[in-house]
ZALUM-849744 format. One record per residue: residue in one letter; x, y, z of N, C-alpha, C, CB in turn. Coordinates in steps of 0.02 Angstrom, whole numbers, plus 50000, padded with zeros to 5 digits. Glycine has a CB too. Layout:
<recs>
AXYZXYZXYZXYZ
...
</recs>
This chain:
<recs>
M559345520751612559005526551609558375527451660558805527151541
T558315533551685557835535851739557125538251710558175541851780
T556765537851743555975541551724555805545351774555315536651715
G555335550951774555255554751805554695552451861555175559651766
T554535545051862554035541851918554475537351951553335537651890
T554125535652002554375530952048553935524552058554455534352112
S554235518152061553935513352047553405511952139554605507152014
P552895509352123552465509852190552875504852247551585506652174
I553285500652217553665497552269554375499452291553695491452253
T554535504252273555155508352284555185515252323555385509652222
T555455514252380555465518752419555935525352396555645515652478
P555605531752389556155537252367556735537952436555685545852350
P557275540052416557815539452457557595544052520558485541652419
A557335550252496557275554552560556655551552606557115562952539
A556065548652579555775545652617556025539752648555335544952593
A556355536452641556735531552659557175532652734557165530352598
R557525538652706557915542852761557515545352812558265548652733
A556935547752797556445548452848556145545152896556085549552829
A555905538252865555705532952889556325530752932555455528452836
G556895530352918557465527952971557465532353018558185527352946
S557565538153007557555543353054557045542253117557385549453015
A556515542153090555755541253136555865536853183555075538553098
W555995530353131556045523153181556675524253222556135515053133
L557355526153217557875527853273557735534153326558545529453235
S557185535553305556985541553355556595537353410556465548153318
D556105534053390555605530753430555975525953474555075527353388
V556505520853440556925516953485557245521053541557445513653445
L557615526353521557865530053567557375532853632558145535253528
V556815535553609556405536053674556205530753707555855539053667
V555995523853668555925518753720556355516153761555735514353701
T557095516653723557625514353768557835519753825558255512353724
G557655525653826557755529653883557255527553932557715536953869
Y556545525653915556015523253967556465517754001555245520153931
L556535512953959556885506853991557585507954037557075502253929
A557855512854013558295513454069558305517454132558745514754047
L557715522254123557475524154193557285519354231556965528354195
A556805515254195556475509854245556855505554263555955506254223
V557645504254249558005499454250558425502254328558425498354174
V558475509654310558955512754368558415512854425559305521354350
L557945514854415557425514154496557315507454518556575517054490
T557345502354481557385495154527558165493954523556885487554491
S558705499554529559365496354535559515493454610559905501754515
A559255494954652559355493154717559395487354727558965495054755
Q558945482454683558725474054688559105470754627557795472354678
W559335472454585559795468554536560375467254563559935471754474
G560445459354567561125458454594561085456654669561555464954583
H560575459154699560505457254769559845453254783560525463454812
P559935446154793559425440954799559025441654868559765433954795
W559375444054911559115446154983558895452854998559605445155031
R558615456754956558225463754957557525462454933558575469554907
L557245466854960556555466254942556335474054924556105462755007
F555865475454888555585483754896555315483754962554925486654840
H555275490854984555185491855050554365488755069555325500355065
Q553875487755043553355484055052553405476155040552905486955012
A553985473755088554315467055071553575461455057554885464255149
G553195461155107552595455755091552255457455020551955456255153
D552125462554993551835461254928552375459854876551405467154907
Q552845460054869553355458054825553425450154844554055462654834
V553585447954885553515440854903552865436954865553425440754984
L552385440854878551725438554843551685437654772551225442854856
F552025442954749551985444354669552595439954646552075453354645
E553165436754675553535433954654553255426254657554085435954682
W552865425454703552525418754705552065419454657552195416554770
M551625423154637551215420154574551545421354516550505422954564
L552255424254521552535424154447552865415954434553245431054438
A553075414954497553225406354502552785401654480553305403954569
H552255402654513551555399654486551435398654417551015403754503
A551465404554393551315405454319551725400554279551475412954294
A552305401254287552915396754272552745390954282553505397854309
H552525387954336552525381454351551855378054325552645380754424
A551245383554316550855379754297550835378654210550295382154329
V551315383354192551485382354105551885376654103551935388854063
V552415374654139552905369954120552565361654144553675372254162
E551975362454206551725356354223551085355954205551795354854287
G550835358954150550075358154138549545359154189549955351854117
E549625362854232549245362254287548565367154273549715364354353
N548155368354318547585373454305547965379554334546785371754346
P547965384454289548345391054329547805396454375548745396254261
L547095393354366546675397254428546725395754490546015397054424
Y547085391554499547075386754571547635384654581546655380454574
S547875383754666548545380754663548285376654739549345387054661
A548585372254754548765367454811549435368854848548805360254784
G549875373554803550445373654837550625378654897550855374454790
L550025382054902549975386054956549305384755005549985393054927
N549335386655060548705386255115548445379355113548035391555097
A548985373255119548905368755120548465366855185549425366555107
P547975362155173547795357755124547085359755086547785350955156
D547085364955092546365368455050546695372754999545785373955102
G547295374654986547385377154919547045384654924547035371954859
V547305388454853547135395254854546735396354779547855400054866
N546025401054781545935403354719546245408654699545365404154708
L546715407954649547055411954622546725416254568547555408554603
M546245414954529545815418854499545305423654546545465414454458
A545375422154599545045428454644545525431154683544445426554695
N546085429654669546655433354698547225435954637547025428154755
T547655441554645548105445554602548495441854581548435450854626
S548505435754539548775430554508549225434354455548235425354480
V549095439554431549275441054366549635436654308549625445754375
L549235432754287549375427954238549455430954190548955423254227
G549275436554163549455440654093550155443354104548905447654075
L550455441954164551305445054149551735438954170551575453054204
G551245433654210551815429554233551985423254171551595425954313
V551355422454123551525417354080551925419454033551005414354052
P551885425353999552475427753951553135428053993552325435453918
L553085429054051553785428554081554045423154108553875432554126
T553625418354075553855411354108554515409454091553405405354087
P554845411054035555685409854019556095414254058555905411453939
V555905418954085556235423754135556415419854186555815429454161
T555715417354225555535414554291556065407554283554585412854302
L555965403354235556295397454241557035398454239556075393054191
L557235402554195557975404054187558375408554250558025408354117
F557955412354267558415416954318558035418754388558605424554279
G557465414954401557185415354465556545420254470557735417454512
A556115419154527555645422854538555915431254545555305419554599
Q556305431754586556625438454592556815443554532557195437154624
V557155439954499557225443254434556665443254389557725440454399
A556275439454383555625439254356555305446054367555215433554386
F555225447354446554855453154479555185458754458554825452954554
C555775458854442556105465754423556015466354367556775467054434
V555985461854329555905462854242555225464154234556105455854189
A554685462054271554125464554269553995471954290553815460654300
V554295474254341554185479654365554425486154300554595479354437
V555025484254276555385486754220554895487454162555975482054202
C554445481454147553985480554090553395485054090553745473554088
C553105484454159552525489054175552845497154181552125486354252
L553355499354204553435507954211553635509154130554195511254278
A554165505754098554155506754033553855506453981554395505354020
G553425501053989552865498253932552355503553941552495489953946
T552035505153995551535509953998551735516553961551355511154068
A552475519053993552715525153948552725524453882553345527153962
A552905519153865553025518553778552385518153754553465511753746
A551865514053779551145513653749550685520453750550745507953790
W550835524953795550585530553801551085535053744550585532653880
Y551685534753732552015537553688551775537353622552555535353692
A551685529253600551455527953546550765529753523551555522353543
L550255531953565549565532153565549535540453529549205530653651
L550005544453591550145552653576550485552953500550775556553640
R550805548153492551175550753435550795549053369551905547953434
R550245543353373549985542353312549355546453311549895535153296
R549005546453358548305550053357548335557253384547765545853402
L548675560153433548505566953474548965571453456548515566553553
V549525570653444550185577153436550515574953377550855577753504
A550905579453348551235578753285552115578853297550945585253236
T552275581353363552975582653370553075576553415553195590353400
R553695572953396553895567853430554085569953507554445564853392
S554385575053521554475576253599553995578153641554895580653612
A553405579953614552835581053653552705575853675552325583753629
A552635568653629552295563153657552775559153694551945559253607
A553495561653696553945558553739553905560153814554575560153715
V553755566953805553555567853881553135567553910553605571453902
G552345566253862551815563753888551795556453918551395564453841
G552205553153889552185545553888552735545353966552565541253799
L553185549653976553525549954017553105549454100553895555753997
V552755557154094552215557354152551745551454168551745562954138
C551615547154110551025542754102551305537654136550745540954028
G551785537054118552235529154154552605530654223553005525954094
F552875538454229553485537354281553095543654342554515540054238
A552475543854334552235548754389552355544854449551435551254383
P552325548154499552435545754579551955541754592552435551154636
G551305541954582550655534654578551005529754554549915535054520
M551265529254484551585523054460552085520654493551795523354402
I552635525954524553165521654552553045517654626553785526554559
A552605522054656552365518354724551945513454703551985522854778
Q551455511954649551205505054651551695500454626550585504354613
A552075501654564552625497854549553025494154600553005501654519
S553255497354656553515494154712553195488854744553615498254755
A552565487954739552145483354775551725479154724551675487254825
H551335483154682550625480754657550725479354583550015486554669
L551005474454554550985472954479550505473254441551145467654465
H549865472254483549165472354442549055479754421548485469554490
I549285483354477548975490854460549645493954420548725496254542
A550085492154430550515495754383550675494654303551095495254413
A550505487654292550405486954240550025489854200550355483154238
Q549935494554169549425499854130549605500054064549445507554156
F550095494454011550325497353965549835494253914551055496653958
L549295490353930548665489853875548255495153869548185484453888
V548065499153914547715504353935547655508953858548115508154003
P548085511453841548185516053783547985510453731548985519753774
A548205503753723547965501753657547155500253663548405495053631
I546955498453715546185497653728545945502953718545935495753791
L546005509553718545765516553691545795518653627546065521353719
A546445514753613546445516653533545865514053498547075513753493
L545695507453513545205502153480544495505553502545325493253512
V544425508053559543795509853573543715516653541543665509653646
F544185523153550544005528153511544465528853446543995534053553
R544125526753399544375526253329544205532053297544115520553291
P544705534853256544595542153213544025540953166545325544753163
A543565545253133543135543853094543485542853038542665548053092
P543195537552976543465538452908543505544652871543145534752869
K544125545052847544315551952799543885551252733545235552252774
V543825546452717543165545352648542575546352678543065537152606
A542145549252640541445550152671541065542952664541005556352631
H541165539252603540875533452595541255525352624540775533952520
Q541745527452661542135522652686541775521152747542845524652695
R541815513252778541515510752826541915512752880541415504052820
D541505513852948541925513153010542105506153034541575516353064
G542635504553056542945497753069542575496453146543905497853069
V542235488453128541915486853186542065480753205541275487553183
W542085474753160542255468553183542925467453198542075464253142
R543445469553160544095468253182544335472353228544495468053135
P544135478653233544435482453289544015479553358544335491353274
G543405475853351542935472353413543165468753434542365469553408
V543665462653377543995457653410544425459253444544205453653379
G544895462553404545525464953445545495468453507545895469253407
L544995472553516544835475653585544565469853636544245481653578
G544235465753614543905459353661544505456453672543315453653626
L545155453953631545525450953661546025453153700545685448153630
L546135462653695546485464853754546145465953812546785470253742
L545535463953813545025466053863545215458953905544125467453832
V545275453753867545445446553923546165447153948545385437953880
W546535449953921547275450253938547235454253997547775453353881
Q547015460953991546845464154056546575460954112546445468754045
V546045457554110545705454554160546325448354193544935451454125
F546715445354159547105441454182547875446054206547135435954126
I547925451154183548475456054231548185458654283548805462254197
G547545462454285547255464754343546465467054326547725470754371
E546075464554365545505467354341545215474054371545065462554346
E545555476354413545465483054446545615488954391546005483654512
V546175488254370546305492154318545745493554263546835489354290
L545605488254260544985487154190544415491354213544635477954174
V544245490054286543635492854300543665502054302543415489354375
F544285502854338544545510254326544285512554253545415510654329
L544685509554208544725512054145543965513954117545095506754102
A543575505854136542975507954100542565513554132542545502054092
L542725515154192542385521154231542645526954185542645521954318
A543295529054195543515534254167543335535554093544135534054176
T543175530454057543045530053979542405532453967543105522953948
G541965529054018541395533054017541185540954032541105530154051
V541485541454083541705549254114541855554454046542565548654167
F542505550854024542725554353965542235555353896543345550653945
A541925548853885541545550753821540915555353833541295544053785
L540625554853900539995559053921540425566553917539605556654011
G540975567653945541125574153935541435577853859541575575053987
Y541495571253810541605574753741541025575053716542065571553690
A540535570053724539855570753689539465576753710539415564653703
L539665579553770539315586053797539695592253755539425586953891
T540165591453739540575596753710540565597253641541215596253728
D540495591153606540405590653531539945585153505541065589353499
R539365586053517538755583353489538685579953439538395587053478
A538885583653389538895582853320539435575553308539195590653285
A540015577653324540265572853331540345566253373540535574853329
A539925566453425539855562353447539295557553420539875564253498
R538685560253394538165556453346538425554553300537635559653319
R539035555253259539305552153199539785546753228539675557553149
L539975546853288540425542353299540275536153336540865545253326
A539665537553369539405533353420539125526053406538915536953450
P538835525653341538655519553306539215514053298538415521553239
A539775517253273540285512153277540635510753331540705513153238
L540615513853382540855514453447540535509753480540795520653476
F539845508753484539575505553511539505498253484539145508753521
G539545498353408539695492353378540295488753399539735493353314
R540895491753393541555489053417541455485653497542135495753417
L541095490353538541035488153610540655480453605540555494153657
A540065481053569539665473553579540185469753549538845472153539
V540505471353496540815464453462541415461553524541285466653371
A541795467553547542115466553608541955461653659542085471553635
A541385464953697540935462053757540615453653723540145468953778
G540555453353660540365445553642540975441053657540155444453558
V541635444053623542265439753622542345439353679542855441753590
A542425443553735542725443753817542275437053845542495452853870
A541565439553836541185434653866541415426653853540475436053841
V541375425353808541565419553786542305416153815541565420553715
L542825419353806543385419253835543475418653898543645423353822
L542955424253933543135424254012542515419954051543175433054045
A542055417254022541465414554050541855409154103540895411053988
Y542215404354096542415400654132542985402154200542575396954088
P543365405454177543825408154234543325413454264544605411554206
L542835416554241542445421554298541985417454350541895427354256
W541805412454311541395407354356541885404154405541015401154311
F542555402154390542895399654443543035403954494543425397054424
Q543155410354488543295416454513542715416954580543225422454449
F541995414854552541575418554599541135412754623541155425054564
H541285405954596541035398954622541455394454626540565396054587
G542215394754615542595388654610542805387354683543215389354559
P543345382154702543565381554763543885387854791543985376254763
Q543785389154854544045393754898543935401254883544705392454903
H543285401654829542965407354823542855410254885542405406454789
Y542705417954877542455421854931542185426854901542925423954980
S541645430454950541275436954946541605442754982540575436154976
G541515447754953541545454254998542445457254981541355451755101
M542615459155042543175461655033543685460855102543035468655009
A544325458755097544685456755181544745462555228545525453955179
F544785469055176544945473155234544575480655199545885473155253
A544455486255250544005491555232544175495955190543825494655277
T544105495155114544365499355066544125506755088544115496954993
R543625508855120543515515555115544015520655163542775516455133
G544295517455205544875519455241545415521255198545095514555284
F545665518055147546145519655089545985526255051546125513655035
Q546005531755076545905537355053546505543155039545455539055094
L546315549154996546925552855021546815558955034547445552854979
D547155562255050547105568455098547195574355031547845568655173
A546695579855033546755585554975547435588054971546275591954988
A547725588455026548345591455037548955587754981548525590255120
S548775580954974549345575754947549395578254873549115566754952
F548935580854843548915583954773549405588654753548335586954763
T549515592554798550155597954798550825596554817550035603254840
A550875589754855551335588854891551875585054855551105586254947
S552415582954877552975577254847553085571454864553555578654852
A552875566354840553025560154860553565557554889552965557254821
R553675551954912554375550854962554815548854909554355544255030
Q554655544754861555135542554803555215548554763554865536154756
T555245553054780555475558954720555945562654768554755564954684
V556405566954700556925571254724556845574954786557065575754678
F556235578054790556085582754847555675580654902555775588254824
G555585572454902555165568554958555445568055009554985562354947
D555085566955062555275564755126554735559755157555365571055169
D554985557555218554535550955243553795553755279555025545955308
W553975559555300553455562655354552885564555327553685568655391
L552845569855282552185571755249551735566455196552385578055207
P552105563455162551775558055132551405554355171552155554155103
G551705551455231551395547055276550855550355305551845544555324
L550885556355319550175559255340549645560555294550245565255369
L549765559355222549285563255180549045556655138549645570055130
S549375550355146548985544755110549195538955143549105544055032
P548785534055135548495528055176549115523355188547865523655132
N549735522655138550315519555161550785521755098550215511155178
P551225520855097551745520455040551755517754977552185518055058
T551165513454967551105511054904550575514354868551005504254905
E550175517854910549625521354883549655529754871549075519654930
E550295531654868550355538354848550085540554788550965539954847
N549635540854758549325540254688549275548154651548505536454697
S549305552554700549265560054688549945563454687548845563454744
F550115567454727550735569454752551005572554674551215562454792
F550645576554634550945579854571551275586054605550355581854508
G551105589654649551595596154669551115601954638552505596054627
P551375607054656550765614354648550975615554576550895623054709
G551625613054531551775616754458551455613954415552455616854432
L551305605854436550965603654374550295604254367551065597454362
L549895605354432549195606654438548985613354425548975604954500
V549425618354426549215624254393549445625354325549395629454430
L549955621354306549915620454223549535616654193550435618554194
A549195612454240548495607954201547965614054188548035600754263
V547755617554235547285622054240547435628954180547295624054322
V548105628154169548265635154120548035631154064549145638954112
I548375625354050548085621953980547435621253966548265615553970
V547085618254013546335618653996546005623953984545985616554039
I546355629254021545895638154005546235640353933546155646754084
W546685636653920547045639353859546925638453799547565638153856
Q546645629753810546365626953755545645624753766546775621553735
W545305628353794544745626153813544155625453753544575630553865
R544325628453689543865626453636544025619153611543915631653576
R544455616553644544545609353601544145603953649545485606753589
P543635600753610543265595353655543615591953687542895590853626
L544305587953664544715584653704544875585853764545145584153682
V545085591553765545405595753825544755597253876545775603753794
R544375599553856543715600753888543555593353946543065601753816
A543525587653893543255581153923543805578453957542955575953870
L544645579753953545105577253998545065580854072545785578053965
G544945588254066544885590954123544335588454152544895597154122
G543815587854135543295586554174543335579554217542735586954131
C543545575354171543745567354184544385568554246544115562754097
G544805570554247545295572754290544855574454367545715579654252
V544655579554346544405581954409543735576854449544145589954388
V543335573154407542995568854438543235563754483542715566454398
F543885561354470544295554054481544665558054553544995550754397
A544965564254536545305567754584544805568854657545545574854547
L544265570854636543715570754696543545564654723543075573654678
L543555559454690543215553154701543935550354759543025547954612
S544505551954735544925549654781545115551554841545325549254761
L544685557154869544645559254932544175555354977544485565854929
G543855550254957543485546354996542925549755027543865543455041
T542445547055080541885547855099541865554855152541685541155126
E542465554955174542525563355212543125565955199542465563955298
L543015572155176543685576555156544055576455216543555584755131
R544755577555202545395575955252545725581855219545865567455250
V546175586255268546535592255231547085592055276546145600055226
D547725590555262548325591355308548215586655367548425599155334
G548055580455361547935575755406547415577255461548535574355432
T546835582055445546395582255487545625581055460546505588255517
A545315577155482544515576255467544175583155469544115571155525
T543875583955403543425592355417542715589855430543395599055336
G542515584055414541825580855430541415584455366541485583055518
I541745587555321541365586255249541365581755202541465590055212
P540675579755206540565571955156541045573855084539475570155125
G541385567355082541655566155001541275565454950542005560554990
P541485566454899540965564554830541065557254823541205568654747
Y541545552354848541485547054832540755544254872542155543954843
R540665547254932539995544654978539405544354935539775549755042
L539435548154865538855546754827538835541154784538715551754790
V539315537254789539415532254730539835524154765540015537154663
A539765525154843540105519754887539655514954879540235521354964
G539045514154883538495508854870538565504654823537925511254856
L538695507754769538725504854712539105497554684538935509554685
P538785493254663539315487254645539875488554615539085482554604
L540325485254632541035486354608541385492354643541045487554530
L541155497654639541245503254678541205502754760540765507854653
D540985499954774540875498254849541635493754866540055492954861
L541925489854828542375485954836543165490954816542175479154788
A543105496354782543715499154751543945503254802543625502854685
V544675503554810545065507054845545145514954831545635503754841
P544685520054862544635527454840545225529954823544385531954889
A545885529254848546345532054844546655531154774546675530454895
R546435525354735546695523754681546355526654616546725517354683
F545895530754624545465535354582545895539654567544875538554611
A546395541954602546835548254577547285545554516547365551554644
L547465537654524547885536054470547595537554387548035528354482
V546815538054389546555541654324546985547754290545845544554343
C547105550954362547275558854332548085558054305547205566054406
V548405553154315549025553154298549065552954201549345546354341
P548785548654179548765550254093548395556054068548415544354053
V547855558854119547425564054098548025569254088546785566054154
L548435570954152548955575454152549485575454097549235574654210
G549705568854096550255567354037549865568953970550555558454036
V549385567953948549135569353883549105576453875548495566253870
L548825581853922548715587653937549495591253911548475587854016
V549865589553962550575591253941550915590853891550895589153965
A550605584753852550865583753783550475586153747550985577653761
L549995587253736549495594853694549815600653703548675596953727
S549925602453761550195609353766550825610553729550315611053835
L551385604953731552035606553691551845605053627552705602553712
D551485602753594551255602453532550955608553508550845597453528
R550485611653539550165617153528550755622253531549585618053577
V551175622853570551625627453575552125627553515551925626653637
R552295620653493552725620053431552455625053382552725612553400
A551875623853380551665628153322551535635553315551145625853304
V551755638453373551695646053385551995649253332552025648653449
R551845654353298552225657453254552315665053276551915656553186
G552845668353259552915674553283552445680653239553705675753281
P552715686453247552255691853207552405690953123552465700553235
T552975689553113553275688953056553225683553025553815690253059
T552935677653047552895670053035553605666253051552685668852955
A553985670653087554625666053092554375662453164555475670753096
P554465656453181554475652353250554405656553297555085648553266
G553865656153349553795658453391554245656753455553275657953391
L554975657753442555595653753504555485654553565556345656153505
P555345662753581555395664653650554745660353689555355673353656
V554195659353651553665654553692553795649153693553045653953674
R554025645653650554195639853659554725639053712554345637553600
L555235641853718555805641053769555385642853842556525646953750
L554965648353844554675648953903554205643753932554395654253901
W553915641053868553255635453904553775630653927552535630953840
A554325626753873554725622253908554985623253976555215621353872
G555125626953980555315630754050554905629854104555325637754045
A554335631454095553785630554137553525623454139553275634954117
V553615619554076553365611454096553955609354139553265605254023
A554545610354129555325607154154555315609154236556135611654105
A554905615254252554975616754319554395613954353555045624054330
A553885613554324553205607454350553475600154359552525606454282
L553755599054307554035590254314554555588654376554545587654236
L554885594354376555615592754411555325589754487556215601154421
P554895592054535554645588754583554475580954574554135592254598
L554375578954513554045572254490554605567754486553635572454418
V555295570754480555885565954457556055560254504556545570154448
P555745553454490555765547654549556395546554564555455540754532
T556635543454628557195542354643557155532654653557375547654709
P557745529954652557705522954651557135521054705558435519654666
I556875514454692556445513054737556715509254795555955509954709
R556455511454866556935508654926556835501754926556805511455001
V557275498154973557285490454981557415491155068558005485554927
V557235485555073557555481155133557835475455133557185479955175
P558025472455188558445464655188557825460255203559155463255257
V557975454155179557665449355189558035443755208557335448555144
A557805438955264558155433055271558165428055210557885429855329
P558805425855195558845420955144558345412555152559675419855143
V558185410855101558045405755094558665399555146557985405855016
P558485395555178558855392155205559165385755157558515390655264
A559755385355146560155381055105559755373555104560975380655138
F559605371055149559285363955170558625364755119559065362855266
V558335370055125557725371355077557855372255006557365377355097
A558295378954992558535379854932558775374654892558955383854937
D559235368154919559635364754890559405358154888560195365654914
G558695357054915558355351354900558445345554960558615348954831
G558755348855009558765343255068558215340355108559115345555116
W557785343555101556995341855132556785336055089556375348855125
R556985334954999556565331754962556565322855000556855332854876
P557065320455026556985313455039556625312455095557585310055045
L556395318955143555975318955201555275320455180556215323755254
V555145321855126554475324755122554095320655056554535333755110
P553695315255085553255312755030552905315055002552965309355035
P552655313654933551885315354895551465317254955551475308154850
G550985323754945550525324154973550775326655057550175317654959
R551405327555082551535330855140551775336655116551965327455187
T551985341755178552135347955162552655350055194551675351755169
V553065355255198553615359455225553225365155262554145362455163
V553375364555334553005370155374553725374955383552555366955461
A553675381855361554065386555358553925390655438553915390455287
V554415389855496554225393655559554395400355546554575391255624
P554025406455579553295405355593552775404155543553085410455623
P552205400455548551795398355486551495404455486551295391655487
V551455410055438551085416955424550475416155376551605422555390
T549875417555417549355417755377549075423655359548945414355400
G548815427755327548675433855302549025438755278548445436055334
A548875446255302549465451055252550005452055288549245458755227
G550315448355291551165449555306551655445955269551365447755378
R552235445155296552895444255245552845436255273553795449855262
S552785432455214552795424555240553385421355211552105420155216
A553705417855252554335413855237554135408955195554695410855296
A553525405255208553145399755170553305401055090552285400255188
M552865408355082552925409655014553625412154972552455414355008
L554015414155019554665417654997554955410454987555095423355057
W555075405455008555325399555001555125396454950555255396055049
S554475395454942554185392754890554255395654815553565392754909
A554255400554812554345406554757555035406254733554215414254787
R555565405354781556175405654749556415398454748556675410554782
T556085394154749556275386554732555905384254681556155381554788
G555365389254649554955387354599554225382954606555375384054561
L554115383354666553435380354698553625372754701552665381754647
A554365371554738554425363754742554275359854780554875361754739
F553805362054835553505359454899552805364054908554075360554969
P552425359854944551815363354966551935365455033551185359254962
A551525371055061551755374455118550905376655146552385381555095
P550765376355218550245380255229550335387455236549955377955277
G549805390655256549805397855267549905401355202550335399955317
G550195407455205550365412055157549875417655154550435408755093
Y550015422555120549705429855105549295430155039550315435555098
F548535430455052548205428554991547525430155029548365420154957
I547085431455000546325431155017545865425555003546035436154986
G545535423955059545185418655046544585417555093545615413355047
P544155411655102543545412755149543705412455216543015407855140
S543135414355253543335413455314543225406855349543065417955346
G542965403155307542965394855327542525390855282542675393355405
P542415384655290542085379255218541445383455220541895368655233
D541015385255277540435387255273540245395755267540195384155326
D540805398755268540755406255271541155409355217540985409155339
P540775411455166541265414155119541535420255122541045413955064
A541365423955189541645431455195542375431255185541505434855269
A542645436755146543505438055144543785438555188543775442855119
R544395435555194544745435755255545495437055222544645428555304
W545905439555255546615437255236546855431555259547065441355253
G547135426555209547285420855237546835415455269547655422555274
T546955410555292546355406555322546465408155402546375397455302
P545695406355438545855406155508546515403055543545325402855534
D546775406055595547395404055627547365397455667547615409455673
R547895394555661547865387555695548235389555764548295380955647
P548065386555818548305389355890549075390155884548115383855957
T549555384355845550135383455859550505390355814550325375655841
S550125392055761550275397455731550455403155771549815398855692
V549765405055813549875410755842550405409955892549305413255867
L550485404155940551015402955967551565404855950551055398455971
L551965401455894552625402655858552685409955844552675398655790
R552185413155813552175420655791552325424555856551405423055757
R552035423755913552025426755974552825426555987551535422856030
V553085420255996553655419856022554125424455966553845412056034
A554155423555910554455425955860554475433955866554145423255801
E554005436555888553905443355879554315446855953552995444855870
S553995442256016554275444556084554845443356105553965442756132
G555155436156082555835433256109555735430156178556415439056115
A555095429756205554975426156262554715419356251554545429756300
V555125416256293554905406756279554425406456329555605399556297
P553705404856312553105403056362553445397556391552315400956330
V552905394656445552925390556480552335386656446552925392756549
L552535378856420552185374756387551735368756415552595372756350
T551075367156411550855361556442550795355356399550265363056473
D550485350356406550285344056368549835346856321549935338056412
T549345352256341548885352456300549085356756224548325355056340
D549565362356247550035363656183550215359056147550595366356194
R550605354556178551025349256136550565344956085551405343756188
D549945342656108549425339356085549275344556030548855337656139
Q549005349156036548715355155995549165356555934548665361956040
A549935356055951550465356655898550395350255834551235356155940
I550255344155876550245339055836549675339555791550255333355872
E549015340555817548355342255790548435347455724547905345755852
D548795350555751548965357155698549255355355644549435362555721
L550015351855651550485347355599550025344055567551035341855629
R549565339855595549175333055560548645337555503548585327255635
H548475343455528547895347355471548365348555424547455355255492
W549045352355433549405354555381549815349255344549795359655404
R549675342755361549815337255334550625337855338549465336355264
A550915340055380551735341555393552155334655394551855345555474
A552725335755352553305330655360553895334455383553485326655292
V554015340555394554655343855405554495349455426555105344455351
V554635352955493554645357655517555315363155516554455355455567
V555455368755475556005372055461556025377055494556105373355404
L556555379555528556725386255558557245389755523556935385755628
G557065396855484557725399255462558005404555506557695401755393
Q558135410355469558475416155506557955419555537558895421055463
L557805421755598557545426155633557685430755678557275424155650
E557475435055694557775439955756557915436155816557245445955782
H557215432555826557245429655889557305420555869556495432355935
A557675419355846557715411555820557785407655868558245409555774
D558255408455922558485405455975557765403356035559105410856004
P557395406956053556835406856094556295403356046556635414456121
V556185403855983555715400055929556065392155929555765404455841
R556685391455922556955385255928556915382156004557675385755903
R556865384956042556855381056117556035380056116557195386556196
T555705385656083554965383256096554815377756056554425388456080
L555045375656004554925369755958555155364955992555225369655892
D555765363956011556065359356038555615355356120556775363156048
D555335361656144554845358656192554175354756171554645363956232
L554105358556098553445357256071553405348456047553335362956002
L554015347856007554065342355953554545338155969554195344755885
G554955339356025555645335956023556165340956006555665329955970
P556935337556023557425340756000557375340155924558025338456029
G557615346955906557665346455815558435344155802557515355655768
R558575346355743559305344555720559525349855673559375337155683
P560145353855672560315358855631560365357055576560785361655644
V560265360155521560415358155437560495365155425559755353855382
D560835364455360561255371355321560655376655321561565369755225
G560855381355360560355387855356559965387255410559865388555293
G559755381955462559295383955496559365376655544558605386255451
W558655376955569558625369155603557925366155584558695369255695
M557955360155581557295354655563557145350255601557335350655508
W556355349755619556205343355648555685338955604555925344555722
D555835334055596555565328655563555075324255605556115324755538
V554345326255577553715325255607553435320055591553305329655596
R553715317555535553295311155488553125306355536553765306755425
D553495303955593553155297255631552655300455678553745292355679
R552715307455677552025309555742551635312555709552165314755811
V551455314355643550845315455606550825310255551550815322755578
S550265306155565549985301755517549455305555467549645295955557
</recs>
């Protein structure tokens, strides 16, 4: 017998079907994001001796992922490593160690290696960021799934995100940003006497902030600035709502700050006062600014892009953070004017303009020419933290601003009705066409790759193990220290940090008594000599002073073996090493010099 009521624990068939359909639709959207991210990284899958075009950066992050896995397995301090820059080591908390990615990806790194882990991380960064924005839009801001899906697509796969994903995992990993914003800006309670959530959301927010610190502090700084600018803009447009929501918001922030302060106290102390800490920045960040014309241009990693114009308008291929094309910018202006009465839209528009202006740096450039007009960044360039920021990256804040505006417009058009209450189909089609036309120039292409010399089998297969006692190192030739492609880092990453090595690509102090930041460590004379030969192919005439210096440098590095792999000028480098150290012997994949007896 049936009744006219439904048990509270029984889902009506229609509701169940609707819930199942909604769940399936969400899965399809996220699957689409994942598929696109896999396509964009396709040039590396199954090709271990290819790297994305900024090869040195990929080597760095492969090593960081391998270090995280090694620290988990060995129970070592994840904030420091002696496996690089022997004998001094590296303060990884003061570098982009991406522990927040590396630790969760430990099983992938251990099973498939550092290169696969890096590619998986890139896919997770792009698709994860898109999916997170999709979820926030769908739950909070728009009623239609299609609008949220398009908004998430823009947020996760804009040209700036593709450019950063090819080299900078700590910048491309923005999948926590929507979750953090969802906890900061919670809607007012639906019931008047219901209390706003403070403690539980505040604790959750604090934990997300800690996780973001271990992924990338730079994104967190930009997020804090953008949140402040957005909140101020919203408060100015809807003061009543701001007064109503402010107490709970500040309460959540206070709880989150307390949680984060407790959990980050030691890591931040280690970053600023631990071994191999440094002060300042190793490069002139102010030189990394965008050209005003870059906002309407096409990035090189898009269907309409080329190499010449983006090279003129951005600092380098990894910093093409604007390049939205004219159509999307015009569309954004139309949306803001059209929905100007909405405080959310006004706050988003103001936030986007502020950060677009900051990305232009201290002097405005147009079409590659300096105009002499001071840029807005000059007003804040001396402030703490902002003095170390890369101005070009401020434009990344515009990516979610544009994505949310597009989603809001598609959702609003969906509600348009004709004069007889029939759906306004022509309006919808026209607007959908306009959005499609605006987004077409942003369609990304697979990330470009470059070849890299393979790890010598002598190293990869462990042939060095009987020759390298504990406390001694493997020296890869040429020893690279600084912002360059480091063979030692690649070999170390691909072997799971099996051996310590000197040099590497990282930021450290200039010396034991000089904390000023620099790339790598001060060069040893033998490093300079061997790099010069590797670059020029010219064999120098050596003296006994050069040979004595080589032994002194090898002693400093605590070297056991010196290994030469594949190089363009490998033969001149081998002959130079023979002259410095005596005849080497061929090994699988290169040459090796056993210096244990000469370096005590």
